[in-house]
C-alpha positions in Angstrom: -22.2 11.9 -43.6 -18.6 11.8 -42.3 -19.8 12.9 -38.8 -22.5 10.2 -38.7 -20.0 7.6 -39.9 -17.6 8.6 -37.1 -20.4 8.5 -34.5 -21.4 5.0 -35.5 -17.8 3.8 -35.6 -17.3 5.1 -32.0 -20.4 3.2 -30.9 -19.3 0.0 -32.5 -15.8 0.3 -30.9 -17.4 0.9 -27.5 -19.7 -2.2 -27.9 -16.8 -4.3 -29.1 -14.7 -3.2 -26.1 -17.5 -3.9 -23.6 -18.0 -7.4 -25.1 -14.2 -8.1 -25.0 -13.8 -7.1 -21.4 -17.0 -8.9 -20.4 -15.0 -12.1 -21.1 -12.0 -11.0 -19.0 -9.9 -12.8 -17.9 -9.4 -15.2 -20.7 -6.0 -16.3 -19.6 -3.7 -16.4 -16.6 -2.7 -13.3 -14.7 0.8 -12.3 -13.6 0.9 -10.9 -10.0 4.2 -9.2 -9.5 5.5 -9.2 -5.9 8.2 -6.6 -5.7 10.1 -8.3 -2.9 12.4 -11.4 -2.5 10.7 -14.8 -2.0 10.2 -16.1 1.4 8.9 -13.1 3.3 5.5 -12.2 4.6 4.8 -10.3 1.3 5.2 -13.4 -0.8 3.4 -15.6 1.7 0.4 -13.3 1.9 0.4 -12.8 -1.9 0.3 -16.6 -2.4 -2.7 -16.9 -0.1 -4.4 -14.0 -2.0 -3.5 -15.5 -5.5 -4.9 -18.9 -4.6 -8.3 -17.5 -3.7 -8.4 -15.0 -6.5 -7.6 -17.8 -9.0 -10.7 -19.6 -7.8 -12.9 -16.5 -8.1 -11.7 -15.6 -11.6 -11.3 -19.2 -12.8 -7.9 -18.5 -14.1 -4.3 -19.2 -12.9 -2.7 -16.4 -11.0 1.1 -16.6 -11.4 3.3 -15.1 -8.7 6.4 -13.4 -10.0 9.0 -12.0 -7.6 10.9 -9.0 -8.8 12.6 -7.7 -5.7 15.1 -4.9 -5.2 15.4 -1.1 -4.7 12.7 -1.0 -2.0 10.1 -2.4 -4.4 10.9 0.0 -7.2 12.0 -2.7 -9.7 8.7 -4.6 -9.5 6.6 -1.4 -9.4 8.4 0.0 -12.5 7.9 -3.3 -14.3 4.1 -3.2 -13.8 3.9 0.6 -14.4 5.3 0.0 -17.9 3.3 -3.2 -18.6 0.5 -3.4 -21.1 -2.6 -2.0 -19.3 -4.8 -5.0 -20.2 -5.4 -6.5 -16.7 -3.0 -9.4 -17.1 -0.1 -7.9 -15.2 -0.8 -6.7 -11.7 1.2 -5.4 -8.7 1.0 -6.6 -5.1 2.2 -3.5 -3.4 3.1 -2.6 0.2 1.9 0.7 1.7 5.5 2.0 1.8 5.9 1.7 -1.9 3.0 4.1 -2.5 3.3 6.4 0.5 6.9 6.5 1.6 9.1 5.8 -1.4 8.0 9.0 -3.3 9.0 11.1 -0.3 12.3 9.3 0.3 13.6 9.0 -3.3 11.8 11.9 -5.1 12.8 12.2 -8.7 15.2 9.3 -8.4 12.3 6.9 -8.0 11.9 4.8 -11.2 8.1 4.9 -11.0 5.3 7.3 -10.2 2.3 6.5 -8.1 0.2 8.0 -10.9 1.4 5.3 -13.2 -0.5 2.7 -11.2 -4.3 2.4 -10.7 -5.5 1.2 -7.3 -7.7 -1.9 -7.5 -8.2 -2.7 -3.8 -6.7 -3.3 -0.4 -6.0 -7.0 0.2 -4.8 -7.0 3.9 -4.0 -4.7 6.8 -1.7 -5.2 9.8 -0.6 -3.3 12.9 2.9 -2.8 14.2 3.9 -3.3 17.8 6.4 -1.5 20.1 8.6 -4.3 21.5 11.0 -3.9 24.4 13.2 -6.3 26.3 11.4 -8.1 29.2 13.9 -6.8 31.7 13.8 -3.1 30.6 12.7 -0.9 33.6 9.7 0.5 31.8 6.7 -1.8 32.0 4.3 0.2 29.8 4.5 2.9 27.2 4.0 5.8 29.6 6.9 4.6 31.8 9.1 4.3 28.7 8.3 7.9 27.7 9.0 9.1 31.2 12.3 7.2 31.2 13.2 8.8 27.9 12.5 12.3 29.2 14.5 11.6 32.3 17.4 10.2 30.3 17.6 12.1 27.1 19.6 10.5 24.3 20.0 7.2 26.0 16.9 5.4 24.7 17.6 3.7 21.4 15.3 2.1 18.8 16.3 -0.2 16.0 14.9 -0.7 12.5 15.5 -2.5 9.2 17.4 0.6 8.0 16.9 4.3 7.2 13.5 5.1 5.8 12.0 1.7 6.8 8.6 1.5 8.5 10.3 0.9 11.9 12.4 3.9 11.5 9.4 6.1 10.6 7.4 4.8 13.5 10.2 5.6 15.9 10.6 9.1 14.5 6.9 9.7 14.7 7.0 8.7 18.4 10.0 10.9 19.0 8.1 13.9 17.5 4.7 13.3 19.0 6.0 12.5 22.5 8.7 15.2 22.3 11.5 12.8 23.5 15.2 12.6 22.6 15.7 9.0 21.3 18.3 7.6 19.0 17.9 5.5 15.8 20.1 2.5 15.3 19.8 1.0 11.7 20.2 -2.7 11.0 20.1 -4.9 7.9 16.7 -6.2 8.6 14.4 -6.3 11.7 15.5 -9.8 12.9 19.0 -8.6 14.1 17.3 -5.5 15.7 15.0 -7.7 17.7 17.9 -9.9 18.8 19.6 -6.7 20.1 16.4 -5.7 21.9 16.4 -9.1 23.7 20.1 -8.7 24.5 19.5 -5.3 26.0 21.8 -3.5 23.5 18.9 -1.3 22.2 15.7 -0.3 23.9 12.9 -1.0 21.5 11.7 -1.9 18.0 8.4 -1.1 16.3 7.6 -3.9 13.9 4.8 -6.1 12.6 3.2 -8.2 15.4 4.2 -11.4 13.7 7.9 -10.5 13.8 8.1 -10.7 17.6 5.4 -13.3 18.1 7.6 -16.3 19.0 9.9 -14.3 21.3 6.9 -12.7 22.9 5.4 -16.2 23.7 8.8 -17.3 25.0 8.7 -14.4 27.4 11.8 -12.6 25.9 9.9 -9.6 24.7 7.3 -7.3 26.1 4.6 -5.6 23.9 3.9 -2.0 25.1 1.6 -0.6 22.4 0.1 -1.3 18.9 -0.2 1.1 16.0 -3.9 0.8 15.2 -7.2 2.3 15.9 -8.3 -0.6 18.1 -6.6 -3.5 19.8 -5.6 -6.5 17.7 -6.8 -10.0 18.1 -3.4 -11.6 18.6 -2.5 -9.1 21.4 -5.8 -8.3 23.1 -4.1 -7.1 26.3 -1.8 -4.6 24.6 -3.3 -1.1 24.4 -3.1 1.2 21.3 -1.1 4.3 21.3 -4.3 6.3 21.2 -5.5 4.6 24.4 -2.3 5.8 26.1 -2.8 9.4 25.0 -0.7 9.5 21.8 -2.7 10.4 18.7 -1.6 9.9 15.0 -0.5 6.3 15.3 -3.7 4.8 13.8 -2.6 4.3 10.1 -2.3 0.5 9.5 0.3 -1.0 7.3 -1.3 -2.7 4.3 -0.9 -4.6 1.0 -3.0 -3.8 -2.0 -3.3 -4.8 -5.7 -2.7 -2.3 -8.5 -2.9 -2.3 -12.3 -1.0 -0.2 -14.9 -2.6 3.2 -15.4 -4.9 3.1 -18.4 -6.3 -0.4 -17.6 -10.0 -0.3 -18.7 -12.5 0.6 -16.0 -14.4 -2.7 -16.7 -11.3 -4.7 -15.8 -10.7 -2.7 -12.6 -14.3 -3.2 -11.6 -14.3 -6.9 -12.2 -11.0 -7.3 -10.3 -12.3 -5.2 -7.4 -15.4 -7.3 -7.1 -13.3 -10.5 -7.1 -11.0 -9.1 -4.4 -14.0 -8.2 -2.2 -15.2 -11.9 -2.4 -11.7 -13.1 -1.6 -11.5 -10.9 1.5 -14.7 -12.6 2.8 -13.2 -16.1 2.3 -12.7 -17.9 5.6 -9.7 -19.7 4.2 -8.1 -16.4 3.2 -8.9 -14.8 6.6 -7.5 -17.8 8.6 -4.4 -17.9 6.5 -3.7 -14.2 7.0 -4.3 -14.5 10.8 -1.3 -16.8 11.0 0.8 -14.0 9.6 -0.7 -11.4 12.0 -2.7 -9.8 9.2 -6.4 -9.1 8.6 -8.2 -9.6 5.3 -9.3 -6.3 3.7 -10.9 -4.9 0.6 -11.8 -1.4 -0.6 -13.0 0.5 -3.6 -10.4 1.9 -6.0 -11.2 5.4 -4.8 -11.0 4.5 -1.1 -7.5 3.0 -1.6 -6.5 6.2 -3.5 -7.7 8.3 -0.5 -5.8 6.2 1.9 -2.6 6.6 -0.1 -3.1 10.4 -0.1 -3.7 10.5 3.6 -0.8 8.2 4.6 1.6 10.0 2.2 0.9 13.3 3.9 1.8 11.8 7.3 5.0 10.1 6.2 6.2 12.9 4.1 6.0 15.2 7.1 7.8 12.6 9.3 10.6 12.2 6.7 11.1 16.0 6.3 11.0 16.7 10.1 13.5 13.9 10.8 15.6 14.9 7.7 15.7 11.2 6.6 18.0 10.7 3.6 18.7 7.4 1.9 21.4 6.6 -0.6 
């Protein structure tokens, strides 16, 4: 009798749970953006939140929790109640680079966060000064080989995406180039324009205005195909360098343990958002493309990208404080 009672109790709990989550969401949802306000992360997150709010018929509240390369915000969500009402708007680096850079010092684990879906993707571009002798990527590589140690590249700091792309180029092209860290990519781009460093690899939108003004030249893009905003700029693969296809991305995550029904409902909503013309158009102004994925597909992308960047970090012996 006791076994039968336990059986029926389990059935009733499962039914009650299904009914409860069928009504999800019944209140507003907090979307944690683990970066300071004002950047492309927050801007794209607001575009996403506006459309997701319409789809779920609930307010999506943006909450910025910046600091520690995104770790403060990620830790907050990782330890939140797994009920679907606190979500994380994460960059690719937080899931694929931070674990390799910080190891046990990192205050969250990727396993503490359940992937829901991609929300956007974007390529990076190799920018040089308009007056630099090399007019295309192959000329730049030839110049670097002929002048070892003299070609320099800037980034937002050790372990940043620009640093990793530069080290990947150094490794794949077998060239001797030097990294120059900055506090942000804006000052690095200023020094490219001023001829003080050779190049920067950064999101297309970062150099967009200076490119239009004729102060920068775009030599190659890090994507599998050419991007809409720079249709005349070839990909690294077109120029003979493989392994530069991984796109940077943003995605949305929930605390591990969030019910599958909630993840599925959110995933379906994100897919609809990604097909919205307003969302697509808004992201285009930021140099991004709308995207969606299944939870499993995002998990596979994280595993693949993590393998690449862990290798780059170990090969270049990148250490951050």
